[in-house]
N, C-alpha and C positions, 0 to 999 in steps of 0.2 A: 504494499499500500502506500502511497505519497505521503507517509508521515513528514512533519516537519524535524527532523533530526538533526539537522546541523547546530553547533553548538558557538559557533560563530559570533552569533548576534547576542550573546548571553556575557560575552567576554569584554569587556573594557581595553580599546585597542583604537590605533587609528583605521578608518574607516578604510577598505578595498573593495572594489565591484567584486560581488560573489554572484554564482548562479546557484540554485538549489531547486532541486526536481520535487515541484510540487507545494513546497514550501512557502516562505516569506521571502522571495527574493529581493535583489537589489536595496535590501533596506540598510542601514549601516548597523553594528553591533552598538547595544544597549550600552548607554555612555562613551561611543567614539566622537570622536571630534571632526562631524562632516559638517559641511556647508547647507543652510536649510533646503535648499533643492534638491539634497540627495536624501531627504527623508520621505522615501516612497512610503506608503503603505502597505501592508500585507498582501502577500500574492503577486506584486508588483514587477512584471516584465514589459513594460513599455514605454514607449518614447518619452522624454520630459514633459512633451503637452499635453500628456495624461496624468499627471503626477497631481497629486493635490496641493493646494498652495502651501506655501512655508507656514503662514499664520495657522492652519489648520495641524500642523505638526509640532508647534513650541508649544511648548508646558506652560501653562499660565502660573504666575507666582504661587507658592506655598500648596498648589493643589496636587502636583505631578502628572495631570492630564491635560492634552493638547488643548488648546483654545478651540480650537473647529468643535470637537466632541462636547464640550459645554452647550455649544449653542445647538447640537443635536437633542441634549439633555432636558434643555428648555421648551426643545420642540414636543418632547416623550410627556413631559408635564403638561404640557396645555393639552393634549390627545387624552391623558390619563383624568385630567380634568374635568374636562367635557362627558366624556365617556360612565366617569365615577357619577355625574350628576343626573345621567339618564337611566344607566343601566338597571336601580330599582325600581323605576316607574313604567317601564316599556309594557307591560301586560295592563298595569293600571291604566295607562293612557289609552290603548287600544280598547280596554273593556269596559271602563267607567267614562272615559272621554267621548270617544267615538261608538259606543254603544255594540261593537261587537261582542258575539258570545265569547266566553272562556276558552272553548275548542277552538275557536277561529283566531284569538288574540294569541294562543300560544302556539299555535300551527304557525302563524308569520314570525315569530321568536325563534321558531324552530328552524324555519326555513334560512333564517340568517345565519345560524349556527350551523345549520348542513351543509351551506354552500360553501363557509368558509373552510370545513373538512374536507369536502371533495376540490375545493380552489388550493391548498396549503402545497399538495405535492404537484400539481402544474405549476406553480407560481416557482419550482427550483430553476426550471430551466430557463426562464423568463429572466430570474435574476442573472444567471450566468451569461444570457445571451445579452442583455439590454443594459445591466449594470443591476444593483442594490438600489440606489437613489433615484432612479427613474421608473423601477418597480416599485419603490413606497409610495412616490407623488401618483402613480396611477392608482394604486391602491386608494388612498388618501382621498383622492377627489371622487373614485366611487363610493366610498363610506360616504364623503358630504351630501352628494347627491342622494345616497339612497336616506338618510335620515331627514333630509330637507322635503323628499319625497313622502316618508310617514308623516311628517308634520303635517302636509298638506293632503293627507290620504282620507274621505269620505268614506270611500268603499271597501270593501274585503279585495277586489281586485284590484284597486288601486293600493293597499298595503302591500299584496304578495309580489305586486311587480317593483315596488320600491326596496323590498328585503330581498331583491335579487341581488343588489349592492353588496351583499356581505359578501361577494365574493371578494370583495377589497380587502376583508377583514384576513381572508386567506392568505392574502398576499401582503398583506402590510407587516403581519408577523415575522414571516422568517427573513424578508426584504430587509426589515429593522435590525434584526439579528446580524445579518450578513454585514450592512453597512456599518455597525459597531464596531464588529471585526476586522475589517477591511481598514477602515480608519485610525483603529487605536493600534500604537503600536503594540507587541508580539508580549511582550513584558508588562504590560499595562492594560492588557482585555480583563482579567478577573475586576482590576479596581474601576474600571468603563461600566462594567456588567452591574457591578455594588450600586453605583449612581444612576444609572438606570433604574435601578429596582427601587430604591429610595424616591425616585423623580416619581415613577408610577405608584408607588403606595400612598406617598403623599397627596398626588394629585386625585387618587381615587377616593381617598378618604375626606379631602375637602370638598371632591366634587358631589357626594352623596350628601353632607350637609347641605350644601350650595342648595342642591337638587331639591331637598326634601323644603327649603324655605320658598321656593318660588314656584313648586307643586301648589302649595297650599293655596295658588291663586285660582284653582278650577283648570279648566280644561286650557283658558289663555297661558297660564305657567306653564302646563305641560306641553304645549304646542310651543312654547318659547323654549323648553328644555331642549327638544328636538332641534329646533334650529338652532341654539346657541351651540349643541354639541354639533352640528355641519360645521358651524364657523370654526369649532376648534381642530377639527380636520384641515380645514383648509389656510389657517395658520403653521399648522403643522407643516403643510405640504408646503408655505410659502418658504418657510425657515429651510427647508431642505432646498430647494429650488434657486433660493437667491443666497443663501448666508454658507452654504455647505460645498465643500467642492467635491466633483464626481470622482470617486474612486477609479484606482489605475485597471485597464483592461488587459485581461491577459488571454495567451494563446489557448484556444479551447482544446480539453480532451477528449478524446471519443472514449464513447461506453457510455456517457449519462447515468443514469439509476441501476443499468446491470454493476457499473464499478462500485456506486455506493452499496448494492446488494453483496457484493462479492468481499467487500471490506468486513471480516467477520468480525472484527474487535469493535468496530463502527455497529454493527447488529446488534450485539451483545448489550453494547453501551444502551441501544436504543431501549431494548427489552428491559433493562434494568430501570430506564426510567419511565417505563410505563407503569411499571408496579408503585414506584416511587410517588410518581404523580397521583394516583389513583389512592394512594392510603394518603398522603401528606396533605393533598389537596381536594382532591376529589371527596373522598369520604369524612373530611374535616369541614369540608363544607358543606354538605348535603345530608350524611348519615349522622353527624354527631349531634347536629341541630334538631333533628327529629328524634334521635334518642332522648336528648336533651327536654325535649316539650312533652313527648308520648310516655316518657319511663321516668322522668325525676321531675317531672310538674314545671319548671322552667317558664317562665314568662317569656314574651317575643324580644322584651329590652334586656333582659339580661342575656338571652341568645345572641343578640345581638352586639352586645358587651363583649362577647367571646370573641368574635372575629374581629371585632374592633381591637382588641387586645393583642391578637397575633397581628394584624395589619401594622400596628404602631412599634411590636416587637422587631420585625423586619427592618421599618425605619429607622429603628434605633440602632438596631444590631448589624445591619448589612456591612457597612463598611469595616468595622473595628472587624468582623468576622474575615472579611476579604484579607486584611493586612495581615492577620493571624496566621491564616493558611498559606503565606508567601514562604517559600522553600520547604512545602509540606506536598507529601503525594496525594494527588487530586482525587483517587479513586478511594484512599481512605478519608476522604473530607465524605466522599457519597457514602461511604459504610456508617460513617459516625452519622448523619443525615439520617439514615437508615435506622440506627439503632436507638436515637432518639424520637424517632418515630412508633418504635415498637413498643420503647418504656412510655410514650405517651399514649398509646391506644390500651396498653394493659391499665393502667391510672384511670383511662377513661370510663372503661369496664368496669372497672371494682367503685368507682362513684355512684355506682348504682346500689350498692349495699351499705353507703353510708349516710349518715343523716344529709337532709337535704343542702344545709348550710354547708356543713364541712363538703359535699360532694360536688357544690358549686365551685367550691374553696379548691377543690382538682381538678376541676375542669378547666379554670383559670390556670392552673401551672402546667396544665398539659398543654393549653393555648399559647402559652408564651413559649413553652419549651420547642412547639411546632412551629415557630416563625423562627426561633435559632436553628431548627434542623432545615427548614428553607433558607437560610442564608448559607450553610454550609452545605448544600447540594444544590444551588444558583450560581456559587463562587466557584465552583467546578468544573459544572456541567459544560455549559454555552463557549467557553475559552478553551476548554478540553475538546469539543467539537470543532472549532476553528482550526485549530492546530492538528487534527487527523485530516482535517479536508484538503484538497488539493485547491489552490488559489480558484482555478476554474470550475472548480465545479461544488465551492462553497453554498452556491444556492440550494443546490440539490440538498446537501446533506443539513444544512438550516431547515430545509422545507421537510427534510425526513423526520428529523429529529422533533422540529413543529408537531408533526403528525402523531410523535408517539406521546406528544403531552395532550392531544386532543383526543385519544385513543383511553389514555387511562382517564381522563375525566369523563369519559363517555362511559366507561365502564363501572365507574364507582355508584352513580345513582341507579344506575341498572340495576347491578348487582348486589349490591349493599342494601338497597330500603327492600329488595325481596328476601333477604337475609334476616334485615330487622325486623320484618313482617313475622318470623319464625320466632326470633330472640334476641334479645342485645348481645348474647354471648354469640349465637351465631353469626353476626355481624362485624363486632370488634374484635374478637379472639384472632380470626382470620386474617382480617387488616392487620395486625400485629405480626401474624406471621407470614405473611407476605412482603411485610418491610423487613424481617430479619433475612428471608432470604435473598430478596435486592442485595441487602448488606454483602452477605457472604458472596454474591455474585460478582460486585464492585470489588472485593478484595483478591477476589480470583482474578479479574481482567486486568488489576494492576501489575499484574507477574506477564503477561502480556504486549503490556506496554513497551514503546522505546524509551529510554531514561529521559529523555532531554525532553519530551512531552508530558513524562510521568507526574511533575509536581508544578504547582502554581510558582511561576516563575518570582522572583524579587528582583525589582529594576536594579542593573547593573550585575547581576547575580554571576558569578564564575562559572564555567563549565566545572569544574573541580565541585562546588558547592551544590551543584545540581545534581552531580551525578554521586554524593555522598548519602552514604544510611540506605 
């Protein structure tokens, strides 16, 4: 496989041009004294005209991240702010605001999500062909048109037509991941992912609060929310199109998804991700709230506080965790995440045997732990995928791992709620077991990875430091 196993970029030295097979080529080593024009982004094998601007590769004071990436993070925050404001009120708007039946309202939202699942793999070749930034711009425009259409929909057929723009969501997520990976220096990708997670969680949380205030004004407020979300997508698109340099173009590699599927280590990683996402994101978001309500008798407000606790834990812990993991094995970080999820779900199951107040305290502890586990997993996952992928196939790799997220999220409510109908233990204990198996799989995967991509890099980390331990 075309893993980025060259260590030259991790040893401070005077920069000299170098070619790498499928890795991050033509980039000076971390800490090298090279001119700004030579700071091409990951995977660059293109002429100077295709390189990002010098400003995009220049770290801002005290942050450690290039200024251009901070611009992208602002766009991510705006996107999350608008989406967070709309998401809790989509069914309410269609059912109570427009008078559609609950079945029709749910079907419209299902179309949005379903098309995103179908579009995600199709977006991979598009990203590799025309670039991640251009694909993200197209996805953002499609989503803006779709949510504006939903705001104006007065009949079910209009709502379903507008929901077809959910294709944009399937394109936006992998293209955004590929863009961040391409613009970020390899030794800073984990920090970039950490900042984007914070921007997303803060934006989503603030958006939810803002959405509640606006939705209180009835149909007019709900329509304003959908139009505001459309505007947030357009603002994000404007940030990408105007303020962010296009990533370098690379020579295509034949094989497409056949190459991805032949990468056994990546397929293994994607399978681990399905399990971890199903437990840490899916079960916690859909199964645990129902368990807390039906079996522990908790009110919706207390259940909402659980989810809010998880979100704010991520916002607080993500960046410290990303720095803590520098120099450490990525698969070990994934295994730690799985172990945290295992212990958390055992605690959640035990809460059913406790008094209500004590049980709710156990759930709050589990919510905090799960948020920290999410930080460990995301710090390791996307940068590892970026390093495993040849630059010319990065879009397909990101789309494939994105599909594994969707599969995990789809399996959790589909299977978990059926098991919960049998008994709490039938749902929660298998979730803990699945996380434990995923953790063991991550440890086994670590023995198959090349040394140079097995660890989260520390900026200016030497090859000797990378290979030690």
